[in-house]
FIROMI-843927 format. One record per residue (C-alpha): residue in three letters; x, y, z; residue number from 1. Coordinates in nm, 2 decimals. Example, Ala and Ser with C-alpha at 12.3 -4.5 7.8 and 13.67 -1.06 7.14 Angstrom:
# FIROMI-843927
ATOM   aa      xx      yy      zz    i
ATOM  ALA    1.23   -0.45    0.78    1
ATOM  SER    1.37   -0.11    0.71    2
# end
This chain:
# FIROMI-843927
ATOM   aa      xx      yy      zz    i
ATOM  MET    4.88    8.13   14.64    1
ATOM  ASN    5.07    8.17   14.97    2
ATOM  LYS    5.07    7.89   15.22    3
ATOM  LEU    5.22    7.93   15.56    4
ATOM  ILE    5.32    7.60   15.74    5
ATOM  ILE    5.38    7.64   16.11    6
ATOM  ASN    5.55    7.37   16.32    7
ATOM  SER    5.53    7.49   16.68    8
ATOM  LEU    5.41    7.18   16.87    9
ATOM  THR    5.75    7.08   17.00   10
ATOM  ARG    6.03    7.29   17.16   11
ATOM  GLU    6.20    7.38   16.83   12
ATOM  LYS    5.97    7.64   16.66   13
ATOM  ARG    5.96    7.66   16.28   14
ATOM  PHE    5.76    7.81   16.00   15
ATOM  ALA    5.79    7.79   15.62   16
ATOM  LEU    5.64    8.01   15.35   17
ATOM  LEU    5.54    7.85   15.02   18
ATOM  LYS    5.45    8.06   14.72   19
ATOM  ASN    5.28    7.86   14.45   20
ATOM  GLY    5.41    7.54   14.61   21
ATOM  ARG    5.77    7.66   14.62   22
ATOM  LEU    5.95    7.72   14.95   23
ATOM  GLU    6.05    8.09   14.97   24
ATOM  ARG    6.12    8.14   15.34   25
ATOM  LEU    6.23    7.92   15.63   26
ATOM  TYR    6.25    8.04   15.99   27
ATOM  ILE    6.38    7.81   16.28   28
ATOM  GLU    6.42    7.90   16.64   29
ATOM  GLN    6.57    7.65   16.89   30
ATOM  PRO    6.54    7.68   17.27   31
ATOM  GLY    6.86    7.81   17.41   32
ATOM  HIS    6.95    7.96   17.08   33
ATOM  GLU    6.67    8.21   17.04   34
ATOM  ALA    6.77    8.54   16.88   35
ATOM  LEU    6.80    8.82   17.13   36
ATOM  VAL    6.74    9.09   16.88   37
ATOM  GLY    6.48    9.34   17.02   38
ATOM  ASN    6.53    9.24   17.38   39
ATOM  VAL    6.59    9.52   17.63   40
ATOM  PHE    6.85    9.49   17.90   41
ATOM  LEU    6.99    9.70   18.18   42
ATOM  GLY    7.36    9.73   18.10   43
ATOM  THR    7.67    9.86   18.28   44
ATOM  VAL    7.95   10.03   18.08   45
ATOM  GLU    8.26    9.81   18.13   46
ATOM  LYS    8.51   10.00   17.91   47
ATOM  VAL    8.51   10.31   17.69   48
ATOM  VAL    8.73   10.31   17.39   49
ATOM  PRO    8.77   10.67   17.25   50
ATOM  GLY    8.98   10.55   16.95   51
ATOM  MET    8.68   10.34   16.83   52
ATOM  ASN    8.42   10.58   16.95   53
ATOM  ALA    8.25   10.28   17.12   54
ATOM  ALA    8.20   10.12   17.45   55
ATOM  PHE    8.18    9.76   17.58   56
ATOM  VAL    7.87    9.70   17.79   57
ATOM  ASN    7.79    9.42   18.03   58
ATOM  PHE    7.42    9.34   17.98   59
ATOM  GLY    7.43    9.00   18.15   60
ATOM  GLY    7.53    8.79   17.84   61
ATOM  GLU    7.83    8.56   17.80   62
ATOM  LYS    8.02    8.84   17.62   63
ATOM  ASN    8.00    9.21   17.66   64
ATOM  GLY    7.80    9.40   17.39   65
ATOM  PHE    7.94    9.66   17.16   66
ATOM  LEU    7.78   10.01   17.17   67
ATOM  TYR    7.87   10.28   16.92   68
ATOM  ARG    7.87   10.65   17.01   69
ATOM  ASP    7.60   10.73   16.76   70
ATOM  LYS    7.36   10.48   16.93   71
ATOM  ILE    7.39   10.66   17.27   72
ATOM  PRO    7.08   10.87   17.37   73
ATOM  ALA    7.30   11.16   17.50   74
ATOM  TYR    7.47   11.18   17.16   75
ATOM  VAL    7.14   11.17   16.96   76
ATOM  LEU    6.98   11.44   17.19   77
ATOM  ASP    7.29   11.67   17.18   78
ATOM  ARG    7.18   12.00   17.03   79
ATOM  GLY    7.52   12.07   16.87   80
ATOM  SER    7.57   12.08   16.50   81
ATOM  LYS    7.65   11.76   16.31   82
ATOM  GLU    8.01   11.88   16.27   83
ATOM  GLU    8.04   11.96   16.64   84
ATOM  LYS    7.90   11.62   16.74   85
ATOM  ARG    8.12   11.44   16.49   86
ATOM  ASN    8.43   11.58   16.66   87
ATOM  ARG    8.33   11.49   17.01   88
ATOM  SER    8.46   11.18   17.18   89
ATOM  ILE    8.23   10.91   17.31   90
ATOM  SER    8.38   10.99   17.66   91
ATOM  GLU    8.16   11.31   17.66   92
ATOM  TYR    7.85   11.10   17.64   93
ATOM  VAL    7.92   10.79   17.85   94
ATOM  HIS    8.16   10.68   18.12   95
ATOM  GLN    8.28   10.35   18.28   96
ATOM  GLY    8.04   10.21   18.54   97
ATOM  GLN    7.74   10.40   18.40   98
ATOM  LYS    7.41   10.21   18.39   99
ATOM  LEU    7.19   10.25   18.08  100
ATOM  LEU    6.91   10.07   17.90  101
ATOM  VAL    7.02    9.89   17.58  102
ATOM  GLN    6.85    9.69   17.31  103
ATOM  ILE    7.01    9.41   17.10  104
ATOM  GLU    7.05    9.51   16.74  105
ATOM  LYS    7.25    9.21   16.63  106
ATOM  ASP    7.31    8.88   16.80  107
ATOM  ALA    7.66    8.77   16.91  108
ATOM  ALA    7.83    8.56   16.64  109
ATOM  GLY    8.16    8.37   16.66  110
ATOM  THR    8.41    8.58   16.86  111
ATOM  LYS    8.20    8.89   16.83  112
ATOM  GLY    7.97    9.01   17.11  113
ATOM  ALA    7.62    9.14   17.04  114
ATOM  ARG    7.58    9.49   16.89  115
ATOM  LEU    7.37    9.72   17.11  116
ATOM  THR    7.18   10.04   17.08  117
ATOM  GLY    7.07   10.28   17.35  118
ATOM  ILE    6.79   10.41   17.12  119
ATOM  ILE    6.52   10.18   17.25  120
ATOM  GLU    6.24   10.09   17.00  121
ATOM  LEU    5.90    9.97   17.13  122
ATOM  GLN    5.67    9.83   16.86  123
ATOM  GLY    5.30    9.89   16.86  124
ATOM  ASN    5.04    9.78   16.61  125
ATOM  HIS    5.08   10.09   16.39  126
ATOM  LEU    5.38   10.28   16.55  127
ATOM  ILE    5.74   10.22   16.65  128
ATOM  TYR    5.81   10.44   16.95  129
ATOM  MET    6.16   10.56   17.04  130
ATOM  PRO    6.19   10.76   17.37  131
ATOM  SER    6.51   10.92   17.25  132
ATOM  GLY    6.48   10.89   16.87  133
ATOM  LYS    6.43   11.26   16.78  134
ATOM  TYR    6.29   11.20   16.43  135
ATOM  VAL    5.98   11.09   16.24  136
ATOM  ALA    5.99   10.83   15.96  137
ATOM  ILE    5.72   10.67   15.74  138
ATOM  SER    5.71   10.32   15.60  139
ATOM  LYS    5.89   10.30   15.27  140
ATOM  LYS    5.58   10.13   15.13  141
ATOM  VAL    5.40   10.46   15.15  142
ATOM  GLU    5.54   10.62   14.83  143
ATOM  ASP    5.32   10.93   14.78  144
ATOM  PRO    5.54   11.23   14.88  145
ATOM  ILE    5.23   11.44   14.98  146
ATOM  LEU    5.10   11.16   15.20  147
ATOM  ARG    5.45   11.11   15.35  148
ATOM  LYS    5.48   11.48   15.44  149
ATOM  ARG    5.13   11.49   15.59  150
ATOM  TRP    5.21   11.20   15.83  151
ATOM  ARG    5.55   11.34   15.91  152
ATOM  ASP    5.39   11.67   16.01  153
ATOM  PHE    5.13   11.48   16.21  154
ATOM  GLY    5.41   11.28   16.39  155
ATOM  ASN    5.60   11.60   16.48  156
ATOM  SER    5.28   11.75   16.62  157
ATOM  ILE    5.20   11.46   16.86  158
ATOM  LYS    5.55   11.37   16.98  159
ATOM  TYR    5.78   11.54   17.23  160
ATOM  GLU    6.10   11.69   17.09  161
ATOM  GLU    6.33   11.41   17.21  162
ATOM  GLU    6.10   11.13   17.10  163
ATOM  GLY    6.11   10.94   16.77  164
ATOM  LEU    5.83   10.78   16.58  165
ATOM  ILE    5.81   10.54   16.28  166
ATOM  PHE    5.47   10.50   16.11  167
ATOM  ARG    5.42   10.15   15.99  168
ATOM  THR    5.22   10.09   15.67  169
ATOM  SER    4.90   10.01   15.87  170
ATOM  ALA    4.92   10.35   16.04  171
ATOM  ILE    4.80   10.53   15.72  172
ATOM  THR    4.45   10.38   15.75  173
ATOM  ALA    4.43   10.36   16.13  174
ATOM  GLY    4.32   10.72   16.19  175
ATOM  GLU    4.48   10.99   16.40  176
ATOM  ALA    4.29   10.93   16.72  177
ATOM  ALA    4.39   10.56   16.72  178
ATOM  LEU    4.75   10.66   16.67  179
ATOM  GLU    4.75   10.91   16.95  180
ATOM  LYS    4.60   10.65   17.18  181
ATOM  GLU    4.86   10.40   17.09  182
ATOM  LEU    5.14   10.65   17.15  183
ATOM  LYS    5.01   10.71   17.50  184
ATOM  LEU    5.02   10.33   17.57  185
ATOM  LEU    5.37   10.30   17.43  186
ATOM  ARG    5.49   10.59   17.65  187
ATOM  GLN    5.33   10.42   17.96  188
ATOM  GLN    5.50   10.10   17.86  189
ATOM  TYR    5.84   10.27   17.85  190
ATOM  LYS    5.78   10.43   18.19  191
ATOM  GLU    5.72   10.08   18.34  192
ATOM  ILE    6.03    9.95   18.17  193
ATOM  PHE    6.24   10.24   18.30  194
ATOM  LEU    6.11   10.19   18.66  195
ATOM  GLN    6.17    9.81   18.64  196
ATOM  ALA    6.53    9.87   18.53  197
ATOM  LYS    6.58   10.14   18.80  198
ATOM  ASN    6.51    9.88   19.07  199
ATOM  MET    6.75    9.62   18.93  200
ATOM  LYS    7.09    9.59   19.11  201
ATOM  LYS    7.29    9.42   18.83  202
ATOM  PRO    7.28    9.39   18.45  203
ATOM  GLY    7.01    9.17   18.31  204
ATOM  LEU    6.70    9.12   18.10  205
ATOM  VAL    6.42    9.38   18.13  206
ATOM  VAL    6.20    9.30   17.83  207
ATOM  GLU    6.20    8.97   17.64  208
ATOM  LYS    6.04    8.97   17.30  209
ATOM  ASP    5.87    8.66   17.15  210
ATOM  LEU    6.07    8.69   16.83  211
ATOM  PHE    5.91    8.37   16.67  212
ATOM  TYR    5.56    8.51   16.71  213
ATOM  GLU    5.67    8.86   16.59  214
ATOM  GLU    5.84    8.71   16.28  215
ATOM  LEU    5.53    8.50   16.22  216
ATOM  THR    5.28    8.79   16.25  217
ATOM  ASP    5.51    9.02   16.04  218
ATOM  GLU    5.50    8.76   15.76  219
ATOM  ILE    5.12    8.74   15.79  220
ATOM  GLU    5.09    9.12   15.78  221
ATOM  ARG    5.28    9.13   15.45  222
ATOM  MET    5.05    8.88   15.27  223
ATOM  GLU    4.73    8.97   15.09  224
ATOM  THR    4.60    8.62   15.07  225
ATOM  ALA    4.71    8.31   15.24  226
ATOM  GLU    4.63    7.96   15.37  227
ATOM  ILE    4.78    7.89   15.72  228
ATOM  VAL    4.83    7.54   15.84  229
ATOM  LEU    4.96    7.47   16.19  230
ATOM  ASP    5.00    7.19   16.45  231
ATOM  ASP    4.93    7.39   16.77  232
ATOM  GLN    4.57    7.46   16.87  233
ATOM  GLY    4.67    7.73   17.11  234
ATOM  LEU    4.86    7.92   16.85  235
ATOM  LYS    4.58    7.87   16.60  236
ATOM  LYS    4.34    8.05   16.84  237
ATOM  LYS    4.59    8.33   16.89  238
ATOM  LEU    4.65    8.38   16.52  239
ATOM  GLU    4.27    8.38   16.45  240
ATOM  THR    4.24    8.67   16.69  241
ATOM  PHE    4.53    8.85   16.53  242
ATOM  CYS    4.39    8.80   16.17  243
ATOM  THR    4.05    8.92   16.28  244
ATOM  ALA    4.20    9.24   16.43  245
ATOM  ARG    4.40    9.30   16.12  246
ATOM  LYS    4.10    9.23   15.89  247
ATOM  LYS    4.29    8.94   15.73  248
ATOM  GLU    4.04    8.69   15.60  249
ATOM  PHE    4.28    8.40   15.59  250
ATOM  GLU    4.19    8.03   15.62  251
ATOM  LEU    4.35    7.86   15.93  252
ATOM  TYR    4.37    7.48   15.94  253
ATOM  TYR    4.48    7.25   16.21  254
ATOM  HIS    4.71    6.97   16.10  255
ATOM  HIS    4.55    6.64   16.21  256
ATOM  GLN    4.79    6.39   16.04  257
ATOM  ASP    5.01    6.16   16.25  258
ATOM  VAL    5.31    6.24   16.03  259
ATOM  SER    5.48    6.57   16.13  260
ATOM  ILE    5.36    6.88   15.95  261
ATOM  PHE    5.70    6.96   15.79  262
ATOM  SER    5.74    6.61   15.66  263
ATOM  TYR    5.38    6.60   15.53  264
ATOM  TYR    5.43    6.91   15.32  265
ATOM  GLY    5.78    6.81   15.20  266
ATOM  ILE    5.96    7.09   15.39  267
ATOM  GLU    6.19    6.86   15.60  268
ATOM  LYS    6.39    6.77   15.29  269
ATOM  GLU    6.42    7.14   15.20  270
ATOM  VAL    6.57    7.20   15.55  271
ATOM  ASP    6.83    6.93   15.48  272
ATOM  ARG    6.89    7.09   15.14  273
ATOM  ALA    6.96    7.42   15.30  274
ATOM  LEU    7.24    7.27   15.50  275
ATOM  LYS    7.42    7.12   15.20  276
ATOM  LYS    7.72    7.28   15.03  277
ATOM  VAL    7.60    7.18   14.68  278
ATOM  VAL    7.26    7.28   14.53  279
ATOM  TRP    7.17    7.14   14.19  280
ATOM  LEU    6.98    7.36   13.94  281
ATOM  ASP    6.70    7.22   13.71  282
ATOM  ASN    6.93    7.24   13.40  283
ATOM  GLY    7.21    7.03   13.55  284
ATOM  ALA    7.43    7.32   13.67  285
ATOM  TYR    7.50    7.36   14.04  286
ATOM  LEU    7.60    7.60   14.31  287
ATOM  ILE    7.86    7.55   14.59  288
ATOM  PHE    7.81    7.74   14.92  289
ATOM  ASP    8.11    7.81   15.15  290
ATOM  GLU    8.02    7.98   15.47  291
ATOM  ALA    8.31    8.13   15.67  292
ATOM  GLU    8.30    8.37   15.97  293
ATOM  ALA    8.40    8.67   15.76  294
ATOM  LEU    8.20    8.61   15.44  295
ATOM  THR    8.01    8.36   15.23  296
ATOM  ILE    8.13    8.25   14.89  297
ATOM  ILE    7.88    8.11   14.63  298
ATOM  ASP    8.04    7.94   14.32  299
ATOM  VAL    7.84    7.88   14.00  300
ATOM  ASN    7.93    7.58   13.79  301
ATOM  THR    7.79    7.46   13.45  302
ATOM  GLY    7.79    7.10   13.57  303
ATOM  LYS    7.60    6.88   13.33  304
ATOM  PHE    7.45    7.17   13.13  305
ATOM  SER    7.60    7.21   12.79  306
ATOM  GLY    7.33    7.42   12.63  307
ATOM  LYS    7.20    7.43   12.27  308
ATOM  GLY    7.37    7.74   12.14  309
ATOM  ASP    7.72    7.89   12.16  310
ATOM  LEU    7.93    7.91   12.48  311
ATOM  ALA    7.83    8.27   12.56  312
ATOM  GLU    7.46    8.18   12.55  313
ATOM  THR    7.51    7.87   12.76  314
ATOM  VAL    7.70    8.08   13.02  315
ATOM  LEU    7.44    8.35   13.03  316
ATOM  GLU    7.15    8.11   13.07  317
ATOM  THR    7.32    7.92   13.35  318
ATOM  ASN    7.41    8.25   13.53  319
ATOM  LYS    7.05    8.38   13.50  320
ATOM  LEU    6.91    8.06   13.64  321
ATOM  ALA    7.18    8.06   13.91  322
ATOM  ALA    7.10    8.42   14.01  323
ATOM  GLU    6.74    8.33   14.08  324
ATOM  GLU    6.83    8.03   14.29  325
ATOM  VAL    7.11    8.21   14.47  326
ATOM  CYS    6.86    8.48   14.59  327
ATOM  ARG    6.62    8.21   14.71  328
ATOM  GLN    6.89    8.02   14.89  329
ATOM  ILE    7.02    8.34   15.06  330
ATOM  ARG    6.67    8.39   15.21  331
ATOM  LEU    6.62    8.02   15.30  332
ATOM  ARG    6.97    7.99   15.46  333
ATOM  ASP    6.94    8.33   15.61  334
ATOM  LEU    7.29    8.42   15.49  335
ATOM  ALA    7.41    8.76   15.59  336
ATOM  GLY    7.72    8.99   15.60  337
ATOM  MET    7.94    9.00   15.30  338
ATOM  ILE    7.84    8.76   15.02  339
ATOM  LEU    8.05    8.70   14.71  340
ATOM  ILE    7.90    8.52   14.40  341
ATOM  ASP    8.14    8.38   14.16  342
ATOM  PHE    7.94    8.35   13.84  343
ATOM  ILE    8.08    8.18   13.53  344
ATOM  ASP    8.29    8.44   13.35  345
ATOM  MET    8.10    8.66   13.11  346
ATOM  LYS    8.30    8.85   12.85  347
ATOM  ASP    8.01    9.08   12.74  348
ATOM  SER    7.93    9.36   12.99  349
ATOM  ARG    7.57    9.35   12.87  350
ATOM  ASP    7.54    8.99   12.99  351
ATOM  ARG    7.67    9.09   13.33  352
ATOM  GLU    7.41    9.36   13.34  353
ATOM  LYS    7.13    9.11   13.27  354
ATOM  VAL    7.25    8.88   13.55  355
ATOM  LEU    7.28    9.18   13.79  356
ATOM  ARG    6.91    9.27   13.71  357
ATOM  ARG    6.81    8.91   13.80  358
ATOM  VAL    6.98    8.94   14.14  359
ATOM  GLU    6.82    9.28   14.21  360
ATOM  LYS    6.48    9.14   14.12  361
ATOM  GLY    6.54    8.83   14.33  362
ATOM  LEU    6.63    9.04   14.64  363
ATOM  ALA    6.37    9.31   14.59  364
ATOM  GLU    6.12    9.15   14.82  365
ATOM  ASP    6.38    9.04   15.08  366
ATOM  GLN    6.28    9.18   15.42  367
ATOM  ARG    6.65    9.22   15.52  368
ATOM  ARG    6.84    9.52   15.40  369
ATOM  THR    7.07    9.43   15.11  370
ATOM  ARG    7.32    9.63   14.92  371
ATOM  ILE    7.46    9.52   14.58  372
ATOM  ALA    7.81    9.66   14.52  373
ATOM  GLY    7.84    9.53   14.16  374
ATOM  PHE    8.09    9.31   13.98  375
ATOM  THR    8.46    9.32   14.04  376
ATOM  ASP    8.72    9.31   13.76  377
ATOM  LEU    8.74    8.93   13.81  378
ATOM  GLY    8.36    8.89   13.75  379
ATOM  ILE    8.26    8.83   14.11  380
ATOM  LEU    7.94    9.00   14.23  381
ATOM  GLN    7.96    9.16   14.57  382
ATOM  LEU    7.67    9.22   14.80  383
ATOM  THR    7.60    9.26   15.17  384
ATOM  ARG    7.29    9.16   15.37  385
ATOM  LYS    7.21    9.28   15.71  386
ATOM  LYS    7.28    9.03   15.98  387
ATOM  THR    7.06    9.01   16.29  388
ATOM  LYS    7.07    8.64   16.37  389
ATOM  ASN    7.26    8.32   16.29  390
ATOM  SER    7.22    8.15   15.96  391
ATOM  ILE    7.04    7.82   15.93  392
ATOM  SER    7.38    7.64   15.91  393
ATOM  GLU    7.51    7.82   16.22  394
ATOM  ALA    7.20    7.74   16.42  395
ATOM  LEU    7.16    7.38   16.33  396
ATOM  THR    7.51    7.24   16.29  397
ATOM  ASP    7.84    7.21   16.49  398
ATOM  ARG    8.19    7.18   16.36  399
ATOM  CYS    8.29    6.81   16.31  400
ATOM  GLN    8.53    6.70   16.58  401
ATOM  THR    8.65    6.40   16.38  402
ATOM  CYS    8.80    6.61   16.09  403
ATOM  GLY    8.93    6.88   16.32  404
ATOM  GLY    8.66    7.13   16.25  405
ATOM  THR    8.70    7.14   15.87  406
ATOM  GLY    8.35    7.00   15.82  407
ATOM  LYS    8.01    7.03   15.99  408
ATOM  VAL    7.76    6.78   16.14  409
ATOM  LEU    7.41    6.83   16.27  410
ATOM  SER    7.43    6.95   16.63  411
ATOM  ALA    7.31    6.74   16.93  412
ATOM  GLU    7.04    7.00   16.98  413
ATOM  THR    6.91    6.96   16.62  414
ATOM  MET    6.91    6.58   16.65  415
ATOM  ALA    6.73    6.59   16.99  416
ATOM  PHE    6.45    6.81   16.84  417
ATOM  ARG    6.43    6.58   16.54  418
ATOM  LEU    6.38    6.29   16.77  419
ATOM  GLU    6.11    6.48   16.96  420
ATOM  ARG    5.92    6.54   16.64  421
ATOM  GLU    5.96    6.18   16.52  422
ATOM  LEU    5.82    6.05   16.85  423
ATOM  TRP    5.52    6.28   16.82  424
ATOM  GLU    5.43    6.08   16.51  425
ATOM  HIS    5.39    5.77   16.73  426
ATOM  ARG    5.14    5.93   16.97  427
ATOM  HIS    4.85    5.71   16.85  428
ATOM  ALA    5.06    5.39   16.84  429
ATOM  ASP    4.91    5.08   17.00  430
ATOM  HIS    5.21    5.03   17.23  431
ATOM  ASP    5.32    5.13   17.58  432
ATOM  ALA    5.68    5.22   17.53  433
ATOM  VAL    5.96    5.30   17.28  434
ATOM  LEU    6.33    5.22   17.29  435
ATOM  VAL    6.57    5.47   17.14  436
ATOM  SER    6.94    5.44   17.09  437
ATOM  ALA    7.12    5.77   17.10  438
ATOM  THR    7.45    5.94   17.18  439
ATOM  ARG    7.48    6.08   17.53  440
ATOM  ALA    7.46    6.45   17.43  441
ATOM  VAL    7.14    6.39   17.23  442
ATOM  ILE    6.99    6.20   17.53  443
ATOM  ASP    7.08    6.48   17.77  444
ATOM  ILE    6.94    6.76   17.56  445
ATOM  PHE    6.63    6.56   17.47  446
ATOM  SER    6.56    6.48   17.84  447
ATOM  GLY    6.62    6.83   17.98  448
ATOM  GLU    6.71    6.92   18.33  449
ATOM  ASN    6.59    6.66   18.58  450
ATOM  ASN    6.42    6.47   18.29  451
ATOM  HIS    6.16    6.75   18.27  452
ATOM  HIS    6.12    6.75   17.89  453
ATOM  ARG    6.13    6.37   17.86  454
ATOM  SER    5.85    6.33   18.13  455
ATOM  ARG    5.64    6.60   17.96  456
ATOM  LEU    5.66    6.42   17.62  457
ATOM  GLU    5.59    6.08   17.77  458
ATOM  ASP    5.26    6.22   17.92  459
ATOM  ALA    5.18    6.39   17.59  460
ATOM  ILE    5.23    6.09   17.35  461
ATOM  GLY    5.14    5.82   17.60  462
ATOM  LEU    5.46    5.63   17.56  463
ATOM  LYS    5.73    5.55   17.81  464
ATOM  ILE    6.07    5.64   17.66  465
ATOM  TYR    6.37    5.42   17.72  466
ATOM  PHE    6.73    5.50   17.60  467
ATOM  THR    7.04    5.30   17.54  468
ATOM  VAL    7.36    5.50   17.49  469
ATOM  GLN    7.51    5.48   17.14  470
ATOM  GLN    7.88    5.54   17.08  471
ATOM  SER    7.96    5.78   16.79  472
ATOM  ASP    8.18    6.07   16.70  473
ATOM  LYS    7.88    6.27   16.59  474
ATOM  PRO    7.53    6.32   16.75  475
ATOM  GLU    7.30    6.04   16.64  476
ATOM  TYR    6.98    5.86   16.74  477
ATOM  GLN    6.77    5.56   16.62  478
ATOM  ILE    6.42    5.45   16.72  479
ATOM  ARG    6.49    5.08   16.78  480
ATOM  GLN    6.16    4.93   16.88  481
ATOM  LEU    5.80    5.00   17.00  482
ATOM  GLY    5.66    4.75   17.25  483
ATOM  THR    5.55    4.69   17.61  484
ATOM  ILE    5.71    4.86   17.92  485
ATOM  LYS    5.82    4.53   18.06  486
ATOM  GLU    5.99    4.42   17.73  487
ATOM  LEU    6.17    4.74   17.66  488
ATOM  SER    6.27    4.82   18.02  489
ATOM  GLU    6.46    4.49   18.02  490
ATOM  LYS    6.63    4.57   17.69  491
ATOM  ALA    6.73    4.92   17.81  492
ATOM  SER    6.89    4.78   18.12  493
ATOM  GLN    7.10    4.52   17.94  494
# end
């Protein structure tokens, strides 16, 4: 049974997917750190680099974005042969100072700016519309070749030559008339976006997507049966409307408990586990996760597991169990890019094949595109996973300043949002005020500009919030006392 737990009452938005009581997916979005993937911007070409067949584009972000030649509409719509286009420089399709609409394909990470595309995608209920896509594609879940050809022919018959269409799985049962109507609406939406961008005088945001809601509804779309529990009445009504429109007969429940929803369902400890370097397996073996900017290394160790048979059997059983947990942790931690898994050495190639099959099975339902390259001569399994946003570790932690950046601590943002959730649990307390000790960075982020967030929360939970500044090398907080306004205001001023 699927259970979707949604924590969206406070500023940090989160949801967790449980399958038969086991956490299978975790999604976290912090204010100020929201993924920009899918947002549409007006950009200005700052620099064209023919040697890389790419351009750097100012779209209003902190760093310029990176745009490949193949993602430029003029290149896609070029009527030349593939060979002719391949030999043409990016300078033939774009020039410095040129303005163009771009969409974020991959968020900025580390020293790298965002990766952009000029092939804009607008998502509808059943279609994905590309004004300059020039092709028709069908959801991979539609496997019947006859059905695929039929819908591809239909797509080509309703689109203009330069347009592109992707039929989502739901399109197959929607009916042709409904799809033609949706296509008209998407065309109109693009015209409005184009006109809005045309009137802009400098690079900046044109269309902002609610990625949290989209990720959430995409997850709901994929499920056949589910129980949905959430702590936000407004979102509950919105999802009830969505489920009714999609003919999803799911049960939606409002979380009434004082304890926060993630703590109540035991997910908070799983979030902490997803930030740790070491993950223990049920048999006493363990995994070590090392995330670097260029790649992630996962090391498998036998630990306390000695097995009941010979060494080869012990190694195989440990590696098979590790393969399942590695795939789960890759999804939970949202690891991406190049991933190397150092399994315990297996002499028999047939054992390697068995472990490889476990990894393939574990990643088969992953919504991110993955490619397994196989084992190296040293027994290390190589794979890549498409990166669109930061991993859980990148989003929730900062480099530790005490150890010179060799370790990580929970960021001030993460601690501030944890404090917000913890204070929500006291909203029915028989007190007037609360005294919190916290480091300055946590207080500033919690309070917001001009104490806006602090005042909003005080009104919502019915408690006056007082702070004392705590000295520490890492972001921290402690709820010291609940009491009267007079009592705690005096303590805060001491």
